[in-house]
NUKE-290000 format. One record per residue: x, y, z of N, C-alpha, C, O, CB in turn; residue in three letters. Coordinates in steps of 0.1 Angstrom, whole numbers. Glycine has a CB too. Example, Ala and Ser with C-alpha at 12.3 -4.5 7.8 and 13.67 -1.06 7.14 Angstrom:
BEGIN
((132,-57,78),(123,-45,78),(132,-33,78),(142,-33,85),(113,-45,90),ALA)
((128,-22,71),(137,-11,71),(129,0,79),(134,11,80),(141,-6,57),SER)
# end
This chain:
BEGIN
((812,1531,764),(815,1523,753),(810,1526,736),(799,1529,733),(809,1511,758),UNK)
((816,1525,730),(811,1526,719),(813,1513,712),(821,1505,716),(816,1538,712),UNK)
((805,1511,698),(798,1499,697),(793,1508,676),(788,1519,673),(783,1496,714),UNK)
((797,1501,669),(792,1507,655),(788,1495,650),(794,1484,652),(802,1516,646),UNK)
((776,1497,643),(760,1490,634),(761,1493,626),(767,1504,625),(746,1493,637),UNK)
((755,1488,615),(753,1491,603),(753,1513,597),(747,1521,590),(738,1482,602),UNK)
((758,1513,601),(769,1521,594),(765,1535,607),(763,1547,603),(765,1524,573),UNK)
((764,1531,620),(766,1541,625),(770,1533,640),(768,1521,644),(753,1552,624),UNK)
((776,1543,647),(782,1542,662),(776,1549,671),(777,1561,673),(796,1545,663),UNK)
((769,1538,678),(767,1542,691),(775,1545,705),(785,1540,710),(759,1534,694),UNK)
((771,1553,708),(779,1556,722),(773,1556,739),(769,1565,746),(783,1572,719),UNK)
((773,1544,741),(765,1547,754),(768,1549,765),(778,1542,767),(759,1539,756),UNK)
((766,1554,772),(771,1563,790),(761,1556,804),(749,1559,807),(766,1587,790),UNK)
((769,1550,807),(758,1551,820),(764,1555,836),(775,1552,841),(751,1535,822),UNK)
((751,1562,842),(758,1566,856),(746,1562,861),(735,1560,856),(764,1581,861),UNK)
((753,1561,876),(741,1567,886),(736,1581,889),(743,1591,888),(744,1563,898),UNK)
((721,1580,894),(718,1589,897),(721,1599,910),(727,1596,920),(709,1587,896),UNK)
((716,1609,906),(720,1620,919),(716,1614,937),(721,1614,948),(708,1636,916),UNK)
((705,1610,931),(702,1601,949),(709,1587,952),(707,1582,963),(684,1597,952),UNK)
((717,1581,941),(723,1566,938),(717,1556,939),(721,1545,943),(731,1562,944),UNK)
((701,1561,933),(693,1547,935),(688,1543,920),(679,1534,920),(679,1548,948),UNK)
((693,1550,908),(687,1544,899),(700,1542,887),(711,1548,889),(674,1552,895),UNK)
((699,1536,876),(710,1537,870),(701,1548,855),(689,1546,852),(719,1519,867),UNK)
((714,1560,846),(709,1564,837),(718,1559,829),(729,1554,829),(706,1576,838),UNK)
((708,1560,818),(718,1547,806),(713,1557,796),(702,1562,797),(711,1523,803),UNK)
((726,1561,784),(719,1567,774),(726,1565,762),(737,1562,765),(717,1579,777),UNK)
((725,1565,753),(728,1564,739),(729,1573,724),(720,1575,715),(722,1558,737),UNK)
((739,1576,725),(742,1589,711),(745,1579,698),(753,1571,700),(760,1601,713),UNK)
((737,1580,685),(737,1572,679),(738,1584,667),(730,1593,666),(727,1563,682),UNK)
((747,1583,658),(758,1590,643),(758,1583,636),(757,1571,640),(773,1594,643),UNK)
((759,1586,620),(763,1579,616),(775,1580,613),(780,1591,613),(758,1575,610),UNK)
((786,1566,607),(796,1572,604),(801,1569,587),(807,1574,578),(805,1567,615),UNK)
((796,1562,588),(804,1559,569),(796,1570,562),(786,1576,567),(799,1540,557),UNK)
((802,1574,550),(800,1585,541),(783,1587,539),(779,1598,542),(810,1582,527),UNK)
((775,1577,533),(761,1587,532),(760,1588,543),(757,1600,544),(748,1582,526),UNK)
((762,1583,557),(754,1585,565),(761,1593,577),(759,1595,589),(747,1573,567),UNK)
((767,1596,570),(774,1610,583),(769,1622,586),(775,1629,595),(787,1615,579),UNK)
((761,1626,580),(750,1636,584),(738,1633,592),(732,1644,594),(744,1640,574),UNK)
((733,1623,597),(726,1614,599),(729,1613,617),(740,1610,623),(730,1601,588),UNK)
((715,1616,625),(718,1613,640),(708,1613,643),(700,1622,640),(726,1620,650),UNK)
((704,1601,651),(690,1601,650),(690,1601,670),(701,1602,676),(683,1585,639),UNK)
((678,1600,677),(675,1611,685),(682,1595,690),(685,1584,685),(658,1621,689),UNK)
((683,1605,704),(692,1598,714),(684,1588,724),(674,1594,729),(700,1609,721),UNK)
((686,1573,728),(679,1563,734),(684,1567,754),(695,1566,759),(685,1547,726),UNK)
((673,1569,759),(677,1571,773),(669,1564,783),(659,1569,788),(677,1584,776),UNK)
((676,1548,788),(665,1549,799),(673,1554,816),(684,1559,819),(657,1530,801),UNK)
((658,1548,824),(664,1544,840),(661,1535,844),(649,1534,839),(661,1550,851),UNK)
((663,1527,850),(665,1514,859),(671,1516,875),(682,1521,878),(675,1503,851),UNK)
((659,1510,884),(664,1510,898),(674,1504,899),(674,1493,893),(657,1505,906),UNK)
((684,1506,905),(695,1497,910),(695,1486,918),(703,1476,918),(703,1504,916),UNK)
((683,1487,929),(681,1474,932),(677,1469,929),(673,1460,937),(679,1471,939),UNK)
((673,1468,914),(655,1455,908),(664,1452,897),(658,1442,890),(633,1465,901),UNK)
((681,1457,889),(684,1453,881),(703,1459,877),(708,1470,881),(672,1455,872),UNK)
((708,1449,871),(721,1450,869),(726,1463,857),(719,1466,847),(725,1434,866),UNK)
((739,1468,861),(745,1480,854),(743,1470,841),(736,1475,832),(762,1486,860),UNK)
((748,1457,840),(750,1453,823),(738,1452,815),(737,1455,803),(756,1438,822),UNK)
((728,1447,824),(715,1439,818),(714,1456,808),(712,1457,796),(699,1432,833),UNK)
((715,1471,819),(712,1485,814),(717,1493,803),(714,1503,797),(714,1491,823),UNK)
((727,1483,805),(739,1483,788),(729,1478,782),(720,1484,779),(758,1473,785),UNK)
((730,1466,780),(727,1459,770),(706,1459,765),(702,1453,755),(735,1444,777),UNK)
((697,1466,775),(686,1472,771),(691,1481,763),(688,1479,751),(678,1476,781),UNK)
((698,1494,765),(692,1508,755),(705,1498,740),(702,1498,729),(701,1534,765),UNK)
((717,1492,746),(723,1487,733),(712,1484,719),(713,1488,708),(730,1473,738),UNK)
((702,1474,726),(690,1470,717),(682,1479,708),(679,1481,697),(681,1465,725),UNK)
((681,1483,719),(666,1502,716),(680,1498,710),(681,1486,706),(657,1522,728),UNK)
((690,1505,710),(695,1518,698),(692,1508,682),(683,1509,673),(720,1524,701),UNK)
((703,1499,684),(703,1490,672),(687,1487,665),(685,1490,653),(708,1475,677),UNK)
((677,1481,675),(667,1485,668),(664,1502,664),(675,1502,657),(657,1479,674),UNK)
((662,1509,663),(665,1528,664),(668,1526,647),(660,1528,638),(683,1536,676),UNK)
((683,1519,646),(690,1519,635),(686,1513,625),(688,1517,614),(700,1517,636),UNK)
((679,1498,627),(671,1492,620),(657,1491,615),(654,1482,607),(674,1484,622),UNK)
((648,1503,620),(639,1510,617),(643,1526,609),(635,1531,601),(634,1511,628),UNK)
((653,1530,613),(660,1540,604),(656,1535,585),(648,1538,576),(681,1538,608),UNK)
((672,1522,590),(670,1511,580),(661,1515,567),(662,1521,557),(664,1499,587),UNK)
((647,1505,577),(635,1503,570),(630,1512,564),(625,1509,552),(627,1501,576),UNK)
((630,1523,570),(624,1542,565),(630,1545,554),(624,1547,543),(630,1557,577),UNK)
((644,1546,555),(653,1552,541),(655,1536,532),(667,1537,531),(673,1562,547),UNK)
((652,1524,525),(659,1516,522),(672,1519,511),(682,1511,510),(651,1507,519),UNK)
((671,1535,499),(680,1537,495),(695,1536,501),(703,1532,493),(676,1546,493),UNK)
((697,1539,511),(704,1542,514),(713,1533,524),(724,1535,530),(700,1551,516),UNK)
((702,1520,523),(710,1507,528),(718,1496,526),(721,1489,536),(706,1502,531),UNK)
# end
């Protein structure tokens, strides 16, 4: 799944681990607007036990952390905001 937020594209991928007991969720964050094309923020990765949380909640949490990372980047780089 991919979403755009404040000039960045967040690509979220979720899958079960090899033992099928945990959700592995990863969000790649890359700049898509002209002044942000060369910016790639650190990957957000989370693991959660499948028995304790629904996959949609995992995706939501990773998206939230990715958006927070983008907000933090914009705060640190106000000239490009």
